[in-house]
C-alpha positions in Angstrom: -75.1 66.7 51.2 -77.2 64.8 53.7 -80.1 66.3 55.6 -80.0 64.9 59.1 -83.7 65.8 59.6 -84.4 63.0 57.1 -82.6 60.3 59.2 -84.7 57.3 59.9 -83.7 56.2 63.4 -83.5 52.5 64.2 -85.7 51.8 67.3 -84.9 48.1 67.8 -81.9 46.3 69.3 -78.7 48.3 69.4 -75.3 46.6 69.8 -72.1 48.8 69.8 -74.1 51.8 68.6 -75.5 50.0 65.5 -79.0 48.6 64.9 -79.1 44.8 64.8 -81.7 42.6 63.2 -82.1 38.9 62.7 -82.5 38.2 59.0 -82.1 35.0 57.0 -81.2 33.1 60.2 -78.4 35.3 61.3 -77.8 38.6 63.1 -77.1 41.5 60.7 -76.5 45.2 60.9 -79.9 46.9 60.2 -78.4 49.6 58.0 -76.9 46.9 55.7 -80.4 45.5 55.2 -81.7 49.1 54.5 -78.8 49.7 52.0 -79.5 46.4 50.2 -83.2 47.0 49.8 -82.6 50.2 47.8 -79.2 49.6 46.2 -78.8 45.8 46.0 -76.1 43.6 47.5 -73.1 45.3 49.2 -70.2 45.0 46.7 -67.5 42.6 47.8 -64.7 44.3 49.9 -66.8 47.4 50.7 -68.5 48.5 53.9 -71.4 50.8 54.4 -70.8 54.4 55.5 -73.4 56.6 57.1 -73.1 59.9 55.2 -75.1 61.6 58.0 -72.7 60.2 60.6 -75.7 58.8 62.6 -75.0 55.1 63.2 -78.7 54.4 63.9 -79.9 56.0 60.7 -81.6 53.5 58.3 -82.3 56.0 55.5 -80.8 54.2 52.5 -80.2 57.5 50.8 -77.8 58.3 53.7 -75.8 55.1 53.1 -72.9 54.6 50.7 -70.8 51.6 50.0 -67.1 52.6 50.4 -63.8 50.9 51.2 -62.8 50.6 54.8 -60.0 53.1 54.2 -62.5 55.7 53.0 -64.8 55.0 55.9 -62.0 55.4 58.4 -60.7 58.6 56.8 -64.2 60.1 56.9 -64.5 59.2 60.6 -61.2 60.8 61.3 -62.2 64.0 59.7 -65.5 64.0 61.7 -63.8 63.3 65.0 -61.2 66.0 64.3 -64.0 68.5 63.7 -65.9 67.4 66.8 -62.7 67.7 68.9 -62.1 71.2 67.6 -65.7 72.2 68.5 -65.3 70.6 72.0 -62.1 72.6 72.6 -63.7 75.8 71.5 -66.8 75.2 73.7 -64.7 74.3 76.8 -62.9 77.6 76.4 -66.2 79.4 76.3 -67.4 77.6 79.4 -64.2 78.4 81.2 -64.3 82.0 80.2 -68.0 82.7 80.9 -69.0 79.9 83.2 -71.8 78.8 80.9 -73.6 75.5 81.0 -75.9 75.2 78.0 -77.7 72.5 76.1 -74.5 72.3 74.0 -72.6 71.7 77.2 -74.7 68.6 77.9 -74.4 67.4 74.3 -70.7 68.0 74.5 -70.4 65.6 77.4 -72.3 62.9 75.5 -70.1 63.4 72.4 -66.9 63.5 74.5 -68.0 60.2 76.3 -68.7 58.6 72.8 -65.3 59.7 71.6 -63.4 58.4 74.6 -65.1 55.1 74.9 
């Protein structure tokens, strides 16, 4: 598994949730550069998946070259889990009238999912 405490968060330019960097005369995704430094060139036809699900993570040990299909399926599983957690948390708030730190995080996750 992936330890999210070991994520290396990109602090530079962010476009569509991903770190961007100019390298070799063109704009590139920062996590692609991080992957290539440790693992070598990205194999043809593959994309880079964040095993930690943090799009700003640059830890090359958290990155894996996979097909677009695998990447999409993994994201679907993660979103399904998050949606289930959101539903459960909303029911708790409704029942007990609670607003916790999780409630504020829930809004951020919900906003990310819906945009």
